[in-house]
C-alpha positions as CSV (number, residue, x, y, z in Angstrom):
1,X,1.1,224.1,-91.2
2,X,-0.6,225.4,-88.6
3,X,0.0,225.2,-85.2
4,X,-3.1,224.8,-83.1
5,X,-3.5,228.4,-81.4
6,X,-5.4,228.9,-78.1
7,X,-9.1,230.6,-78.9
8,X,-11.7,232.1,-77.1
9,X,-13.1,234.3,-79.0
10,X,-12.9,233.0,-82.2
11,X,-14.4,235.0,-84.3
12,X,-12.9,238.2,-84.3
13,X,-9.8,238.4,-86.0
14,X,-7.8,238.6,-83.0
15,X,-3.9,237.3,-83.2
16,X,-3.5,234.1,-80.6
17,X,-0.8,232.3,-78.8
18,X,1.0,229.3,-80.7
19,X,0.9,225.7,-78.8
20,X,3.3,224.3,-78.3
21,X,3.3,220.7,-77.8
22,X,4.0,221.4,-74.1
23,X,1.0,223.9,-73.8
24,X,-0.2,221.3,-75.1
25,X,-0.4,218.4,-73.0
26,X,-0.7,220.3,-69.7
27,X,-3.6,221.6,-71.4
28,X,-5.2,218.1,-71.7
29,X,-3.3,216.7,-68.7
30,X,-4.8,213.4,-67.2
31,X,-6.7,214.8,-63.3
32,X,-5.3,213.0,-60.4
33,X,-6.3,208.8,-60.4
34,X,-10.7,208.4,-59.2
35,X,-11.8,205.5,-57.1
36,X,-12.9,203.9,-60.5
37,X,-9.8,203.0,-61.0
38,X,-9.2,204.8,-65.1
39,X,-9.9,207.6,-66.2
40,X,-11.3,206.8,-70.2
41,X,-10.3,209.5,-72.4
42,X,-11.7,209.5,-76.0
43,X,-10.4,211.3,-79.0
44,X,-12.2,211.8,-82.5
45,X,-12.5,213.7,-85.4
46,X,-15.7,214.5,-87.1
47,X,-16.4,216.7,-89.5
48,X,-18.8,219.4,-89.2
49,X,-21.7,217.0,-88.8
50,X,-21.2,214.4,-86.7
51,X,-19.5,212.2,-89.8
52,X,-16.1,210.0,-88.4
53,X,-15.3,208.5,-91.5
54,X,-15.1,209.7,-95.5
55,X,-14.3,205.8,-97.7
56,X,-14.5,204.2,-94.5
57,X,-11.9,206.1,-93.1
58,X,-11.3,208.5,-90.4
59,X,-8.2,210.1,-92.1
60,X,-9.7,212.3,-94.8
61,X,-10.8,214.9,-91.9
62,X,-7.6,215.2,-90.1
63,X,-5.5,218.1,-90.5
64,X,-1.8,219.3,-89.2
65,X,-3.7,220.4,-85.5
66,X,-5.0,216.8,-85.7
67,X,-2.0,215.2,-86.5
68,X,-0.4,217.2,-83.6
69,X,-2.8,216.8,-80.4
70,X,-3.5,213.5,-81.7
71,X,0.3,212.9,-80.5
72,X,0.5,214.5,-77.3
73,X,-1.9,212.4,-76.6
74,X,-1.0,209.4,-77.5
75,X,2.2,211.0,-75.4
76,X,0.1,211.7,-72.1
77,X,-1.6,208.2,-72.3
78,X,-0.4,204.9,-71.0
79,X,-2.3,202.3,-73.0
80,X,-4.2,203.3,-76.8
81,X,-7.3,200.8,-76.8
82,X,-8.8,201.1,-80.3
83,X,-11.0,198.3,-81.6
84,X,-8.7,196.2,-84.6
85,X,-10.8,196.7,-87.1
86,X,-10.4,200.6,-86.8
87,X,-6.4,200.1,-86.5
88,X,-6.0,198.1,-89.5
89,X,-8.7,200.2,-91.6
90,X,-6.2,203.1,-90.6
91,X,-3.3,201.7,-91.3
92,X,-1.8,201.6,-87.7
93,X,2.0,201.1,-86.5
94,X,3.2,201.5,-83.7
95,X,2.8,203.6,-80.6
96,X,6.2,206.0,-81.2
97,X,7.9,207.6,-78.4
98,X,7.2,211.7,-78.3
99,X,10.5,213.1,-77.9
100,X,9.4,216.1,-76.7
101,X,7.4,214.7,-74.1
102,X,9.7,212.0,-73.4
103,X,11.5,213.7,-69.9
104,X,7.2,214.3,-68.9
105,X,6.4,210.3,-69.3
106,X,9.6,210.2,-67.3
107,X,8.8,212.5,-64.3
108,X,5.5,210.7,-63.9
109,X,6.7,207.3,-64.0
110,X,5.2,206.2,-66.7
111,X,6.5,204.0,-69.2
112,X,8.7,206.0,-73.2
113,X,5.4,204.2,-74.6
114,X,1.4,203.2,-73.8
115,X,0.4,200.0,-74.4
116,X,-2.1,199.6,-77.7
117,X,-5.1,197.7,-77.2
118,X,-6.2,196.3,-79.6
119,X,-10.6,195.0,-79.8
120,X,-11.9,192.0,-81.3
121,X,-14.7,189.8,-80.0
122,X,-13.8,187.6,-83.7
123,X,-10.1,188.1,-83.7
124,X,-10.0,188.5,-87.4
125,X,-6.6,190.2,-87.3
126,X,-3.9,189.6,-90.2
127,X,-1.5,187.3,-88.2
128,X,1.0,188.8,-90.3
129,X,1.2,192.3,-89.0
130,X,4.2,193.6,-87.2
131,X,1.2,194.5,-84.3
132,X,1.5,191.4,-83.1
133,X,4.9,190.8,-82.4
134,X,5.4,194.1,-80.4
135,X,5.7,193.5,-77.2
136,X,3.0,196.6,-76.4
137,X,0.3,195.4,-77.9
138,X,-2.6,193.6,-76.1
139,X,-4.6,192.4,-78.5
140,X,-8.5,191.6,-76.1
141,X,-11.3,189.1,-77.1
142,X,-13.4,187.3,-76.2
143,X,-13.3,184.0,-74.4
144,X,-15.7,182.5,-77.7
145,X,-13.0,183.4,-80.1
146,X,-12.3,180.6,-82.3
147,X,-10.0,178.9,-81.2
148,X,-7.9,178.2,-85.0
149,X,-7.5,181.9,-85.1
150,X,-6.2,181.9,-81.8
151,X,-3.4,179.6,-82.0
152,X,-2.5,181.3,-85.3
153,X,-2.2,184.6,-83.2
154,X,0.4,183.4,-80.8
155,X,1.7,181.3,-82.8
156,X,3.1,184.9,-84.4
157,X,3.6,186.6,-81.5
158,X,0.2,188.1,-80.0
159,X,-0.5,188.7,-76.6
160,X,-4.2,187.6,-76.0
161,X,-6.2,188.1,-73.0
162,X,-10.0,187.5,-72.6
163,X,-12.6,190.1,-72.1
164,X,-16.2,188.7,-72.0
165,X,-17.8,185.3,-72.9
166,X,-19.4,186.3,-75.9
167,X,-18.1,189.8,-76.9
168,X,-15.5,191.8,-75.6
169,X,-16.4,193.7,-72.5
170,X,-15.3,197.8,-72.2
171,X,-15.5,196.9,-68.9
172,X,-12.8,194.8,-68.3
173,X,-10.9,195.8,-70.5
174,X,-10.6,198.6,-68.6
175,X,-10.2,196.4,-65.4
176,X,-7.9,194.2,-66.7
177,X,-5.4,198.2,-67.4
178,X,-6.9,199.0,-63.7
179,X,-5.2,195.8,-63.1
180,X,-2.0,196.4,-64.2
181,X,-1.1,200.7,-63.8
182,X,-2.1,201.4,-66.3
183,X,-4.6,204.4,-66.0
184,X,-4.4,206.9,-68.0
185,X,-6.6,205.1,-71.2
186,X,-6.9,207.3,-74.4
187,X,-9.6,205.5,-76.5
188,X,-9.2,206.3,-79.9
189,X,-12.4,204.8,-81.7
190,X,-13.9,203.8,-84.4
191,X,-18.1,204.4,-83.4
192,X,-18.9,201.3,-82.6
193,X,-16.4,200.8,-79.4
194,X,-16.9,204.5,-78.9
195,X,-20.6,204.1,-77.7
196,X,-20.0,200.9,-76.3
197,X,-18.3,203.1,-73.8
198,X,-20.5,205.5,-73.2
199,X,-23.1,202.6,-73.1
200,X,-21.3,201.1,-70.6
201,X,-20.4,204.6,-68.5
202,X,-16.8,204.2,-69.1
203,X,-16.8,207.6,-70.3
204,X,-14.8,209.8,-68.5
205,X,-13.7,212.1,-71.4
206,X,-13.8,213.4,-75.1
207,X,-12.1,215.3,-77.1
208,X,-12.8,216.1,-80.5
209,X,-11.8,217.6,-83.7
210,X,-14.1,219.8,-86.1
211,X,-12.9,219.5,-89.7
212,X,-14.2,222.3,-91.5
213,X,-15.6,219.6,-93.7
214,X,-20.1,218.9,-93.8
215,X,-19.9,215.5,-95.4
216,X,-23.7,214.7,-95.8
217,X,-24.2,210.8,-96.1
218,X,-20.9,210.1,-96.2
219,X,-19.8,207.5,-92.8
220,X,-21.2,207.0,-89.5
221,X,-21.8,209.4,-87.1
222,X,-19.3,209.6,-84.2
223,X,-20.8,207.4,-81.6
224,X,-23.1,203.4,-82.7
225,X,-25.3,201.7,-80.5
226,X,-27.4,201.7,-78.4
227,X,-27.6,204.1,-75.0
228,X,-28.8,207.2,-73.1
229,X,-27.2,209.9,-73.1
230,X,-23.7,211.1,-71.8
231,X,-24.3,214.5,-70.0
232,X,-21.3,216.5,-70.4
233,X,-19.4,220.3,-70.0
234,X,-16.5,222.5,-72.1
235,X,-13.5,222.6,-70.6
236,X,-11.5,224.0,-73.6
237,X,-12.3,225.1,-77.0
238,X,-8.9,225.6,-79.8
239,X,-8.7,226.7,-82.6
240,X,-6.0,227.1,-86.2
241,X,-5.6,228.4,-89.1
242,X,-7.2,225.7,-91.2
243,X,-10.9,226.5,-89.1
244,X,-10.5,223.3,-87.6
245,X,-11.6,223.1,-84.2
246,X,-10.7,221.0,-81.4
247,X,-13.0,220.9,-78.0
248,X,-12.5,219.2,-74.7
249,X,-15.4,217.7,-72.6
250,X,-15.7,215.9,-69.7
251,X,-18.1,214.1,-67.7
252,X,-19.3,215.9,-64.2
253,X,-18.1,214.4,-61.2
254,X,-19.0,210.5,-60.7
């Protein structure tokens, strides 16, 4: 396993400094609570040519450093937001405590783990999945979701909230999270959800892991959907010995 290294000149061959989880937590600390009520950060992995999935999953693009950062970003957040299809395609489990950053969460007044928020307009969710019985899991859906499916999920222990009429409205999701004090939000995709956040002007940060892989025609672009571009500025670039890059992008102040 190669820990992440802080690097400003990745091509010089100079030795760089290994970063611990605590170091990463400092580098990726959330800013202060903004007037919008939440900070919406997304974390995505993509190939050199911007593809987010291989064989329908993002797992084939990641490496040890990406997993390390994935866990640290979860440990900093109050809520992890993900499309339900992405969660079940990737084999999601419940959000687990991060032992090394437990004291940090205690100092910042956070719960031991982040809430998991699954977005689904159709509620095409397996009722026997253990995620639904976890009290920290929220299913954000819409009023037009099938009533029979809604009833089965509630019977299975799911906590459902309506965030929109015909489709899940990401702005309504953020308003709900702000109302319950879960303002440090981490979106883990997929591409359609990320695209909807951009289109709704809700994205504040994008953390991108660039996998050292070319994947012509292999899968979806990192963002999907309509909408104008969102100018961002680079906050830092990290690298590791496996040739991955880790870039934190932030939008200019609203």
